[in-house]
SETORTI-838664 format. One record per residue (C-alpha): residue number from 1; residue in three letters; chain; x, y, z. Coordinates in nm, 2 decimals. Each point is the difference from the previous one (the first is absolute). Example, Ala and Ser with C-alpha at 12.3 -4.5 7.8 and 13.67 -1.06 7.14 Angstrom:
SETORTI-838664
pos:1; code:ALA; unit:A; x:1.23; y:-0.45; z:0.78
pos:2; code:SER; unit:A; x:0.14; y:0.34; z:-0.07
end
This chain:
SETORTI-838664
pos:1; code:MET; unit:A; x:6.77; y:18.08; z:8.90
pos:2; code:ASN; unit:A; x:-0.27; y:0.01; z:-0.20
pos:3; code:ARG; unit:A; x:-0.23; y:-0.40; z:-0.09
pos:4; code:LEU; unit:A; x:0.20; y:-0.04; z:-0.34
pos:5; code:CYS; unit:A; x:0.36; y:0.07; z:0.17
pos:6; code:ARG; unit:A; x:-0.12; y:-0.21; z:0.29
pos:7; code:TYR; unit:A; x:-0.14; y:-0.27; z:-0.28
pos:8; code:TYR; unit:A; x:0.36; y:0.03; z:-0.18
pos:9; code:PHE; unit:A; x:0.23; y:-0.02; z:0.33
pos:10; code:ILE; unit:A; x:-0.20; y:-0.29; z:0.08
pos:11; code:GLY; unit:A; x:0.07; y:-0.16; z:-0.36
pos:12; code:MET; unit:A; x:0.32; y:0.06; z:-0.02
pos:13; code:VAL; unit:A; x:0.04; y:-0.19; z:0.42
pos:14; code:ALA; unit:A; x:-0.12; y:-0.28; z:-0.11
pos:15; code:VAL; unit:A; x:0.11; y:-0.01; z:-0.36
pos:16; code:LEU; unit:A; x:0.43; y:0.01; z:0.24
pos:17; code:THR; unit:A; x:-0.15; y:-0.21; z:0.28
pos:18; code:LEU; unit:A; x:-0.10; y:-0.26; z:-0.30
pos:19; code:GLN; unit:A; x:0.38; y:0.06; z:-0.21
pos:20; code:PHE; unit:A; x:0.23; y:-0.05; z:0.33
pos:21; code:SER; unit:A; x:-0.27; y:-0.33; z:0.18
pos:22; code:CYS; unit:A; x:0.09; y:-0.14; z:-0.40
pos:23; code:LYS; unit:A; x:0.34; y:0.01; z:0.03
pos:24; code:ASP; unit:A; x:0.07; y:-0.12; z:0.38
pos:25; code:LYS; unit:A; x:-0.19; y:-0.33; z:-0.14
pos:26; code:ILE; unit:A; x:0.21; y:-0.32; z:0.01
pos:27; code:VAL; unit:A; x:-0.16; y:-0.24; z:-0.23
pos:28; code:ALA; unit:A; x:0.09; y:-0.35; z:0.05
pos:29; code:PRO; unit:A; x:0.20; y:-0.15; z:-0.27
pos:30; code:PRO; unit:A; x:-0.31; y:-0.36; z:-0.09
pos:31; code:ILE; unit:A; x:0.08; y:-0.38; z:0.13
pos:32; code:LYS; unit:A; x:0.18; y:-0.19; z:-0.27
pos:33; code:ASN; unit:A; x:-0.17; y:-0.30; z:-0.10
pos:34; code:PRO; unit:A; x:0.18; y:-0.27; z:0.11
pos:35; code:ARG; unit:A; x:0.00; y:-0.18; z:-0.34
pos:36; code:GLU; unit:A; x:0.16; y:0.31; z:-0.14
pos:37; code:TYR; unit:A; x:0.33; y:0.01; z:0.26
pos:38; code:THR; unit:A; x:0.26; y:0.04; z:-0.08
pos:39; code:TRP; unit:A; x:0.28; y:-0.29; z:0.15
pos:40; code:THR; unit:A; x:0.37; y:-0.04; z:0.12
pos:41; code:MET; unit:A; x:0.15; y:-0.31; z:0.15
pos:42; code:ASP; unit:A; x:0.24; y:-0.06; z:0.27
pos:43; code:THR; unit:A; x:0.27; y:-0.26; z:-0.02
pos:44; code:ILE; unit:A; x:0.03; y:-0.05; z:0.46
pos:45; code:ALA; unit:A; x:0.29; y:-0.31; z:0.05
pos:46; code:TYR; unit:A; x:0.23; y:-0.09; z:0.29
pos:47; code:PRO; unit:A; x:0.34; y:0.07; z:0.00
pos:48; code:GLY; unit:A; x:0.18; y:-0.36; z:-0.11
pos:49; code:SER; unit:A; x:-0.29; y:-0.25; z:0.00
pos:50; code:TYR; unit:A; x:-0.18; y:-0.09; z:-0.25
pos:51; code:GLN; unit:A; x:-0.36; y:-0.04; z:0.07
pos:52; code:THR; unit:A; x:-0.19; y:0.32; z:0.13
pos:53; code:ALA; unit:A; x:-0.40; y:-0.12; z:-0.02
pos:54; code:MET; unit:A; x:-0.21; y:0.21; z:0.15
pos:55; code:ARG; unit:A; x:-0.33; y:-0.09; z:-0.02
pos:56; code:SER; unit:A; x:-0.27; y:0.23; z:0.20
pos:57; code:ILE; unit:A; x:-0.07; y:0.34; z:0.08
pos:58; code:TYR; unit:A; x:-0.15; y:0.26; z:0.22
pos:59; code:ALA; unit:A; x:0.01; y:0.33; z:0.05
pos:60; code:THR; unit:A; x:-0.18; y:0.40; z:0.09
pos:61; code:ALA; unit:A; x:0.07; y:0.22; z:-0.21
pos:62; code:PRO; unit:A; x:0.27; y:-0.01; z:-0.36
pos:63; code:ASN; unit:A; x:0.23; y:0.09; z:0.24
pos:64; code:ASN; unit:A; x:-0.04; y:-0.28; z:0.21
pos:65; code:VAL; unit:A; x:0.02; y:-0.34; z:-0.09
pos:66; code:TYR; unit:A; x:0.11; y:-0.31; z:0.05
pos:67; code:ILE; unit:A; x:0.09; y:-0.33; z:-0.19
pos:68; code:VAL; unit:A; x:0.15; y:-0.33; z:0.21
pos:69; code:GLY; unit:A; x:0.09; y:-0.31; z:-0.11
pos:70; code:HIS; unit:A; x:0.33; y:-0.25; z:-0.05
pos:71; code:ASN; unit:A; x:0.33; y:0.06; z:-0.04
pos:72; code:ASP; unit:A; x:0.24; y:-0.25; z:-0.07
pos:73; code:GLY; unit:A; x:0.34; y:0.23; z:0.22
pos:74; code:ALA; unit:A; x:-0.24; y:0.21; z:0.23
pos:75; code:PHE; unit:A; x:-0.27; y:-0.29; z:0.05
pos:76; code:GLY; unit:A; x:-0.34; y:0.20; z:0.09
pos:77; code:LYS; unit:A; x:-0.01; y:0.28; z:-0.16
pos:78; code:MET; unit:A; x:-0.17; y:0.34; z:-0.02
pos:79; code:TYR; unit:A; x:0.09; y:0.32; z:-0.18
pos:80; code:ARG; unit:A; x:-0.25; y:0.34; z:0.02
pos:81; code:TYR; unit:A; x:-0.04; y:0.30; z:-0.25
pos:82; code:ASP; unit:A; x:0.03; y:0.41; z:0.12
pos:83; code:GLY; unit:A; x:-0.11; y:0.12; z:-0.28
pos:84; code:LYS; unit:A; x:0.33; y:0.05; z:-0.15
pos:85; code:LYS; unit:A; x:0.16; y:-0.38; z:0.00
pos:86; code:TRP; unit:A; x:0.04; y:-0.36; z:0.21
pos:87; code:GLN; unit:A; x:0.15; y:-0.06; z:0.25
pos:88; code:PRO; unit:A; x:0.05; y:-0.31; z:0.19
pos:89; code:VAL; unit:A; x:-0.16; y:0.00; z:0.34
pos:90; code:ASP; unit:A; x:0.25; y:-0.21; z:0.30
pos:91; code:LEU; unit:A; x:-0.15; y:-0.29; z:0.14
pos:92; code:ALA; unit:A; x:0.20; y:-0.21; z:0.28
pos:93; code:PHE; unit:A; x:-0.30; y:-0.22; z:0.08
pos:94; code:GLY; unit:A; x:0.16; y:-0.30; z:-0.16
pos:95; code:LEU; unit:A; x:-0.21; y:-0.05; z:-0.28
pos:96; code:SER; unit:A; x:-0.01; y:-0.23; z:-0.27
pos:97; code:SER; unit:A; x:-0.25; y:0.10; z:-0.26
pos:98; code:LEU; unit:A; x:-0.28; y:0.29; z:0.07
pos:99; code:SER; unit:A; x:-0.30; y:-0.08; z:-0.22
pos:100; code:SER; unit:A; x:-0.26; y:0.25; z:0.05
pos:101; code:ILE; unit:A; x:-0.05; y:0.34; z:0.22
pos:102; code:TYR; unit:A; x:-0.30; y:0.21; z:0.04
pos:103; code:GLY; unit:A; x:-0.09; y:0.30; z:0.26
pos:104; code:PHE; unit:A; x:-0.26; y:0.25; z:0.17
pos:105; code:GLY; unit:A; x:0.28; y:0.35; z:-0.08
pos:106; code:GLN; unit:A; x:0.27; y:0.08; z:-0.04
pos:107; code:ASN; unit:A; x:0.06; y:-0.09; z:0.39
pos:108; code:ASN; unit:A; x:-0.16; y:-0.34; z:0.00
pos:109; code:ILE; unit:A; x:0.14; y:-0.24; z:-0.24
pos:110; code:TRP; unit:A; x:0.05; y:-0.37; z:-0.02
pos:111; code:ALA; unit:A; x:0.18; y:-0.26; z:-0.15
pos:112; code:VAL; unit:A; x:-0.03; y:-0.39; z:0.05
pos:113; code:GLY; unit:A; x:0.30; y:-0.26; z:-0.15
pos:114; code:HIS; unit:A; x:0.18; y:-0.30; z:0.07
pos:115; code:THR; unit:A; x:0.36; y:-0.17; z:0.20
pos:116; code:SER; unit:A; x:0.12; y:-0.28; z:-0.05
pos:117; code:SER; unit:A; x:0.29; y:-0.20; z:0.07
pos:118; code:TYR; unit:A; x:0.14; y:-0.33; z:-0.12
pos:119; code:ASN; unit:A; x:-0.05; y:-0.28; z:0.15
pos:120; code:PRO; unit:A; x:0.22; y:-0.30; z:-0.08
pos:121; code:ASN; unit:A; x:-0.13; y:-0.26; z:0.21
pos:122; code:PRO; unit:A; x:-0.11; y:-0.34; z:-0.25
pos:123; code:PRO; unit:A; x:-0.20; y:0.11; z:-0.21
pos:124; code:PRO; unit:A; x:0.16; y:0.36; z:-0.05
pos:125; code:ASN; unit:A; x:-0.24; y:0.35; z:-0.04
pos:126; code:PHE; unit:A; x:-0.04; y:0.30; z:0.06
pos:127; code:LEU; unit:A; x:-0.21; y:0.09; z:0.28
pos:128; code:PHE; unit:A; x:-0.22; y:0.34; z:0.01
pos:129; code:SER; unit:A; x:-0.14; y:0.27; z:0.22
pos:130; code:SER; unit:A; x:-0.20; y:0.27; z:-0.02
pos:131; code:LYS; unit:A; x:0.11; y:0.35; z:0.02
pos:132; code:ILE; unit:A; x:-0.27; y:0.34; z:0.09
pos:133; code:ILE; unit:A; x:0.16; y:0.33; z:0.05
pos:134; code:GLN; unit:A; x:-0.13; y:0.36; z:0.01
pos:135; code:PHE; unit:A; x:0.11; y:0.36; z:-0.09
pos:136; code:ASP; unit:A; x:-0.11; y:0.17; z:0.31
pos:137; code:GLY; unit:A; x:0.10; y:0.41; z:-0.24
pos:138; code:VAL; unit:A; x:0.36; y:-0.05; z:0.18
pos:139; code:ARG; unit:A; x:0.08; y:-0.37; z:-0.06
pos:140; code:TRP; unit:A; x:-0.06; y:-0.31; z:-0.07
pos:141; code:ASN; unit:A; x:-0.04; y:-0.25; z:0.27
pos:142; code:GLU; unit:A; x:-0.06; y:-0.40; z:0.06
pos:143; code:HIS; unit:A; x:-0.32; y:-0.10; z:0.08
pos:144; code:SER; unit:A; x:-0.02; y:-0.39; z:0.20
pos:145; code:ALA; unit:A; x:-0.11; y:-0.26; z:-0.25
pos:146; code:ASN; unit:A; x:0.01; y:-0.33; z:0.11
pos:147; code:SER; unit:A; x:0.00; y:-0.29; z:-0.12
pos:148; code:GLY; unit:A; x:-0.13; y:0.14; z:-0.34
pos:149; code:SER; unit:A; x:0.18; y:-0.16; z:-0.32
pos:150; code:MET; unit:A; x:0.07; y:0.23; z:-0.37
pos:151; code:LEU; unit:A; x:-0.26; y:0.34; z:0.04
pos:152; code:GLN; unit:A; x:-0.13; y:0.08; z:-0.32
pos:153; code:THR; unit:A; x:-0.29; y:0.26; z:0.06
pos:154; code:VAL; unit:A; x:-0.06; y:0.26; z:0.23
pos:155; code:TRP; unit:A; x:-0.32; y:0.18; z:-0.03
pos:156; code:GLY; unit:A; x:-0.20; y:0.18; z:0.27
pos:157; code:SER; unit:A; x:-0.37; y:0.24; z:0.07
pos:158; code:SER; unit:A; x:0.17; y:0.23; z:0.27
pos:159; code:PRO; unit:A; x:0.34; y:-0.01; z:0.17
pos:160; code:ASN; unit:A; x:-0.19; y:-0.19; z:0.25
pos:161; code:ASP; unit:A; x:-0.12; y:-0.35; z:-0.20
pos:162; code:ILE; unit:A; x:0.28; y:-0.07; z:-0.25
pos:163; code:TRP; unit:A; x:0.08; y:-0.31; z:-0.16
pos:164; code:ALA; unit:A; x:0.24; y:-0.20; z:-0.14
pos:165; code:ALA; unit:A; x:0.02; y:-0.31; z:-0.09
pos:166; code:GLY; unit:A; x:0.22; y:-0.25; z:-0.23
pos:167; code:GLY; unit:A; x:0.10; y:-0.41; z:0.00
pos:168; code:GLY; unit:A; x:-0.24; y:-0.14; z:0.23
pos:169; code:THR; unit:A; x:0.01; y:0.31; z:0.25
pos:170; code:LEU; unit:A; x:-0.24; y:0.26; z:0.03
pos:171; code:PHE; unit:A; x:0.09; y:0.30; z:0.26
pos:172; code:HIS; unit:A; x:-0.26; y:0.25; z:0.14
pos:173; code:TYR; unit:A; x:0.12; y:0.30; z:0.14
pos:174; code:ASP; unit:A; x:-0.29; y:0.22; z:0.30
pos:175; code:GLY; unit:A; x:0.27; y:0.29; z:0.01
pos:176; code:LEU; unit:A; x:0.15; y:-0.19; z:0.30
pos:177; code:LYS; unit:A; x:0.12; y:-0.30; z:-0.09
pos:178; code:TRP; unit:A; x:0.02; y:-0.29; z:-0.33
pos:179; code:THR; unit:A; x:-0.17; y:-0.32; z:0.10
pos:180; code:LYS; unit:A; x:0.00; y:-0.30; z:-0.24
pos:181; code:GLN; unit:A; x:-0.31; y:-0.09; z:-0.07
pos:182; code:GLN; unit:A; x:-0.14; y:-0.42; z:-0.09
pos:183; code:MET; unit:A; x:-0.06; y:-0.06; z:-0.35
pos:184; code:ASP; unit:A; x:0.02; y:-0.34; z:-0.25
pos:185; code:PRO; unit:A; x:0.33; y:-0.10; z:0.02
pos:186; code:ARG; unit:A; x:-0.06; y:-0.12; z:-0.40
pos:187; code:ASP; unit:A; x:-0.04; y:0.37; z:-0.05
pos:188; code:GLY; unit:A; x:0.35; y:0.29; z:-0.12
pos:189; code:PHE; unit:A; x:-0.10; y:0.32; z:0.00
pos:190; code:TYR; unit:A; x:0.14; y:0.25; z:-0.26
pos:191; code:HIS; unit:A; x:-0.21; y:0.23; z:-0.05
pos:192; code:ILE; unit:A; x:-0.24; y:0.26; z:0.20
pos:193; code:HIS; unit:A; x:-0.27; y:0.33; z:-0.06
pos:194; code:GLY; unit:A; x:-0.33; y:0.13; z:0.19
pos:195; code:LEU; unit:A; x:-0.17; y:0.23; z:0.01
pos:196; code:SER; unit:A; x:-0.08; y:0.07; z:0.38
pos:197; code:SER; unit:A; x:0.04; y:-0.21; z:0.35
pos:198; code:ASN; unit:A; x:-0.27; y:-0.23; z:-0.09
pos:199; code:GLU; unit:A; x:0.00; y:-0.09; z:-0.39
pos:200; code:ILE; unit:A; x:0.33; y:-0.08; z:-0.07
pos:201; code:TYR; unit:A; x:0.16; y:-0.24; z:-0.25
pos:202; code:LEU; unit:A; x:0.27; y:-0.24; z:-0.07
pos:203; code:LEU; unit:A; x:0.18; y:-0.23; z:-0.19
pos:204; code:GLY; unit:A; x:0.18; y:-0.35; z:-0.02
pos:205; code:ILE; unit:A; x:0.07; y:-0.32; z:-0.10
pos:206; code:ARG; unit:A; x:-0.12; y:-0.35; z:0.17
pos:207; code:THR; unit:A; x:0.20; y:-0.30; z:0.03
pos:208; code:LEU; unit:A; x:-0.19; y:-0.29; z:0.02
pos:209; code:ASP; unit:A; x:0.28; y:-0.24; z:-0.16
pos:210; code:SER; unit:A; x:0.40; y:0.12; z:-0.03
pos:211; code:LEU; unit:A; x:0.03; y:-0.21; z:-0.25
pos:212; code:ASN; unit:A; x:-0.24; y:0.00; z:-0.25
pos:213; code:PRO; unit:A; x:-0.07; y:0.28; z:-0.16
pos:214; code:TRP; unit:A; x:-0.33; y:0.04; z:-0.07
pos:215; code:GLN; unit:A; x:-0.16; y:-0.06; z:0.39
pos:216; code:GLU; unit:A; x:0.14; y:0.43; z:-0.02
pos:217; code:TYR; unit:A; x:-0.28; y:0.27; z:0.05
pos:218; code:HIS; unit:A; x:0.01; y:0.36; z:-0.03
pos:219; code:VAL; unit:A; x:-0.23; y:0.09; z:0.31
pos:220; code:LEU; unit:A; x:-0.21; y:0.37; z:0.07
pos:221; code:LEU; unit:A; x:-0.01; y:0.08; z:0.36
pos:222; code:ARG; unit:A; x:-0.27; y:0.22; z:0.11
pos:223; code:TYR; unit:A; x:0.06; y:0.17; z:0.37
pos:224; code:ASN; unit:A; x:-0.34; y:0.07; z:0.19
pos:225; code:GLY; unit:A; x:0.13; y:0.22; z:0.23
pos:226; code:PHE; unit:A; x:0.04; y:-0.32; z:0.21
pos:227; code:SER; unit:A; x:0.09; y:-0.29; z:-0.24
pos:228; code:TRP; unit:A; x:0.16; y:-0.07; z:-0.25
pos:229; code:SER; unit:A; x:-0.19; y:-0.26; z:-0.27
pos:230; code:VAL; unit:A; x:0.11; y:-0.10; z:-0.33
pos:231; code:ILE; unit:A; x:-0.25; y:0.15; z:-0.24
pos:232; code:ASP; unit:A; x:0.12; y:-0.12; z:-0.31
pos:233; code:SER; unit:A; x:0.23; y:-0.25; z:-0.20
pos:234; code:VAL; unit:A; x:0.15; y:-0.18; z:-0.29
pos:235; code:SER; unit:A; x:0.26; y:-0.22; z:-0.11
pos:236; code:VAL; unit:A; x:0.36; y:0.16; z:-0.06
pos:237; code:MET; unit:A; x:0.01; y:-0.27; z:-0.26
pos:238; code:SER; unit:A; x:-0.36; y:0.21; z:-0.22
pos:239; code:TYR; unit:A; x:0.06; y:0.25; z:-0.22
pos:240; code:SER; unit:A; x:-0.28; y:0.16; z:0.02
pos:241; code:TYR; unit:A; x:-0.08; y:0.17; z:0.39
pos:242; code:PRO; unit:A; x:-0.33; y:0.13; z:0.10
pos:243; code:PHE; unit:A; x:0.23; y:0.31; z:0.21
pos:244; code:GLY; unit:A; x:0.37; y:0.13; z:-0.02
pos:245; code:VAL; unit:A; x:0.16; y:-0.26; z:0.16
pos:246; code:ALA; unit:A; x:0.35; y:0.23; z:-0.01
pos:247; code:ARG; unit:A; x:-0.08; y:0.33; z:0.19
pos:248; code:LEU; unit:A; x:-0.22; y:0.25; z:0.13
pos:249; code:GLY; unit:A; x:-0.09; y:0.27; z:0.05
pos:250; code:SER; unit:A; x:-0.32; y:0.25; z:0.00
pos:251; code:ILE; unit:A; x:-0.13; y:0.36; z:-0.14
pos:252; code:SER; unit:A; x:-0.21; y:0.23; z:0.16
pos:253; code:GLY; unit:A; x:-0.21; y:-0.24; z:0.19
pos:254; code:THR; unit:A; x:0.06; y:-0.32; z:-0.25
pos:255; code:MET; unit:A; x:0.16; y:-0.28; z:0.07
pos:256; code:TYR; unit:A; x:0.24; y:-0.15; z:-0.33
pos:257; code:SER; unit:A; x:0.22; y:-0.31; z:-0.08
pos:258; code:LEU; unit:A; x:0.29; y:-0.07; z:-0.21
pos:259; code:ALA; unit:A; x:0.13; y:-0.22; z:-0.25
pos:260; code:ASP; unit:A; x:-0.02; y:-0.03; z:-0.35
pos:261; code:GLY; unit:A; x:-0.29; y:0.30; z:0.00
pos:262; code:VAL; unit:A; x:-0.16; y:0.22; z:0.24
pos:263; code:TYR; unit:A; x:-0.35; y:-0.12; z:0.14
pos:264; code:SER; unit:A; x:-0.13; y:0.21; z:0.29
pos:265; code:LEU; unit:A; x:-0.30; y:-0.13; z:0.22
pos:266; code:ARG; unit:A; x:-0.29; y:0.20; z:-0.01
pos:267; code:GLY; unit:A; x:-0.35; y:-0.16; z:0.16
pos:268; code:GLY; unit:A; x:0.17; y:-0.36; z:0.11
pos:269; code:VAL; unit:A; x:0.07; y:-0.10; z:-0.30
pos:270; code:TRP; unit:A; x:0.40; y:0.07; z:-0.19
pos:271; code:LYS; unit:A; x:-0.04; y:0.12; z:-0.35
pos:272; code:GLN; unit:A; x:0.31; y:0.00; z:-0.21
pos:273; code:GLU; unit:A; x:0.04; y:0.38; z:-0.10
pos:274; code:LEU; unit:A; x:0.35; y:-0.03; z:-0.23
pos:275; code:THR; unit:A; x:0.19; y:-0.29; z:-0.14
pos:276; code:THR; unit:A; x:0.37; y:0.00; z:-0.05
pos:277; code:ASN; unit:A; x:0.25; y:-0.23; z:-0.23
pos:278; code:SER; unit:A; x:0.26; y:0.01; z:0.39
pos:279; code:PRO; unit:A; x:-0.07; y:-0.03; z:0.32
pos:280; code:LEU; unit:A; x:-0.10; y:0.33; z:0.19
pos:281; code:GLN; unit:A; x:0.18; y:0.05; z:0.35
pos:282; code:CYS; unit:A; x:-0.11; y:0.39; z:0.20
pos:283; code:LEU; unit:A; x:-0.30; y:0.26; z:-0.06
pos:284; code:TYR; unit:A; x:-0.04; y:0.32; z:0.19
pos:285; code:ALA; unit:A; x:-0.24; y:0.25; z:-0.02
pos:286; code:SER; unit:A; x:0.04; y:0.37; z:0.11
pos:287; code:SER; unit:A; x:-0.38; y:0.09; z:-0.05
pos:288; code:SER; unit:A; x:-0.26; y:-0.19; z:-0.18
pos:289; code:THR; unit:A; x:0.09; y:0.18; z:-0.32
pos:290; code:ASN; unit:A; x:0.36; y:-0.11; z:-0.04
pos:291; code:ALA; unit:A; x:0.14; y:-0.35; z:0.07
pos:292; code:PHE; unit:A; x:0.28; y:-0.18; z:-0.17
pos:293; code:VAL; unit:A; x:0.12; y:-0.32; z:0.02
pos:294; code:VAL; unit:A; x:0.29; y:-0.21; z:-0.11
pos:295; code:GLY; unit:A; x:0.18; y:-0.28; z:-0.07
pos:296; code:GLN; unit:A; x:0.22; y:-0.29; z:-0.19
pos:297; code:ASN; unit:A; x:0.14; y:0.10; z:-0.30
pos:298; code:SER; unit:A; x:-0.04; y:0.38; z:0.05
pos:299; code:LEU; unit:A; x:-0.34; y:-0.01; z:0.03
pos:300; code:ILE; unit:A; x:-0.18; y:0.33; z:0.07
pos:301; code:TYR; unit:A; x:-0.39; y:0.11; z:0.00
pos:302; code:HIS; unit:A; x:-0.15; y:0.25; z:0.12
pos:303; code:TYR; unit:A; x:-0.36; y:0.06; z:0.14
pos:304; code:ASP; unit:A; x:-0.21; y:0.33; z:-0.10
pos:305; code:GLY; unit:A; x:-0.30; y:-0.12; z:0.23
pos:306; code:GLN; unit:A; x:-0.17; y:-0.13; z:-0.33
pos:307; code:THR; unit:A; x:0.31; y:-0.18; z:-0.20
pos:308; code:TRP; unit:A; x:0.30; y:-0.22; z:0.02
pos:309; code:GLN; unit:A; x:0.30; y:0.18; z:-0.24
pos:310; code:GLN; unit:A; x:0.30; y:-0.17; z:-0.12
pos:311; code:LEU; unit:A; x:0.28; y:0.25; z:0.08
pos:312; code:MET; unit:A; x:0.26; y:-0.13; z:-0.25
pos:313; code:ASN; unit:A; x:0.33; y:0.07; z:-0.12
pos:314; code:ILE; unit:A; x:0.16; y:0.16; z:0.31
pos:315; code:VAL; unit:A; x:0.25; y:-0.29; z:0.04
pos:316; code:ASP; unit:A; x:0.11; y:-0.34; z:-0.17
pos:317; code:ASP; unit:A; x:-0.16; y:-0.29; z:0.06
pos:318; code:GLY; unit:A; x:0.10; y:-0.23; z:0.29
pos:319; code:TRP; unit:A; x:-0.04; y:0.11; z:0.32
pos:320; code:TRP; unit:A; x:-0.12; y:-0.08; z:0.29
pos:321; code:PHE; unit:A; x:-0.22; y:0.34; z:0.12
pos:322; code:THR; unit:A; x:-0.09; y:-0.11; z:0.35
pos:323; code:GLY; unit:A; x:-0.09; y:0.30; z:0.20
pos:324; code:VAL; unit:A; x:-0.15; y:0.36; z:-0.10
pos:325; code:TRP; unit:A; x:-0.12; y:0.28; z:0.18
pos:326; code:ASN; unit:A; x:-0.19; y:0.34; z:-0.11
pos:327; code:SER; unit:A; x:-0.17; y:0.35; z:0.09
pos:328; code:GLU; unit:A; x:-0.18; y:0.20; z:-0.20
pos:329; code:LYS; unit:A; x:0.32; y:0.17; z:-0.23
pos:330; code:GLU; unit:A; x:0.32; y:-0.30; z:0.09
pos:331; code:ALA; unit:A; x:-0.04; y:-0.39; z:-0.05
pos:332; code:PHE; unit:A; x:0.30; y:-0.21; z:0.12
pos:333; code:ILE; unit:A; x:0.05; y:-0.34; z:-0.13
pos:334; code:VAL; unit:A; x:0.28; y:-0.30; z:0.08
pos:335; code:GLY; unit:A; x:0.13; y:-0.29; z:-0.16
pos:336; code:TYR; unit:A; x:0.32; y:-0.21; z:-0.02
pos:337; code:ASP; unit:A; x:0.08; y:-0.21; z:-0.29
pos:338; code:ALA; unit:A; x:-0.08; y:-0.36; z:-0.06
pos:339; code:GLY; unit:A; x:0.27; y:-0.04; z:0.18
pos:340; code:GLY; unit:A; x:0.00; y:0.23; z:0.27
pos:341; code:TYR; unit:A; x:0.36; y:0.16; z:-0.05
pos:342; code:LYS; unit:A; x:-0.10; y:0.30; z:-0.08
pos:343; code:THR; unit:A; x:-0.34; y:0.24; z:0.13
pos:344; code:ILE; unit:A; x:-0.15; y:0.29; z:-0.14
pos:345; code:VAL; unit:A; x:-0.18; y:0.21; z:0.13
pos:346; code:LEU; unit:A; x:-0.24; y:0.19; z:-0.27
pos:347; code:ARG; unit:A; x:-0.13; y:0.37; z:0.09
pos:348; code:GLY; unit:A; x:-0.29; y:0.15; z:-0.25
pos:349; code:LYS; unit:A; x:-0.09; y:0.38; z:0.02
end
């Protein structure tokens, strides 16, 4: 083969190789902007009941999503989404309500709530007991939580460092057992979240005089790895908050709190980044540039790392959105109507 033919042959091989390699190359579709998602709505109601209020959500993937809450017929209730439909999860623990769910993967999921019993002795009232259950990948199991009251929230930095709180009760799990913590008896807790095992925040209300609402305070406690201490407080009668008094969350190592807006903790100082007309209830971030926050009156906001933008006209006003979870390609929002009669789950993708 002369030199000219050899160059021609090599050139043809290169062209054919390029053509076949281009045909075999798979190009992934671009990730859709979350602010441009198409939303669908699922309605969830337990058969024969009039009240189904799911309020907390946890997922390991868009085809493995859990929601928990209250139902007047089945009481503590849980549903799971497998990517196609929602199915009730069979729980036989005598639950009255489930308030919060959190996990560390599909084989280690925790949910907390309470049971209740009627006390006919004067003065007649209801007695509440803590309830903690765990999914181990096969079944849900009950954990011992003695001498505890109604639990509202659960969070952990690792499977061996989990906290559950509510009422005047705070429990800690070390991987083997739950231990009740000694806290100020004047405090009742309703949300916990942290950044690490030695930086955890807890929201509650401190009551100095049960007959005087002016003597009640929103308190924010911080755990430093050794002890809990109150780092901020504000009267429940105040209309101006130095921090968000409703819920806690985080985005890429920065702590956030929610109330009539979004507050971020930077340099030890709370800064209000967003103001809303109704209280916000939940924040979740899949990354530093993809976070959602939801709240009462159908509020939905998206954060792209720089700005908060409200997502409008997804549903009518009046829904109380209490939970949100998102991946980089989908988002789930759970909430209910003002009476807690009907639950909806929005899915955006």
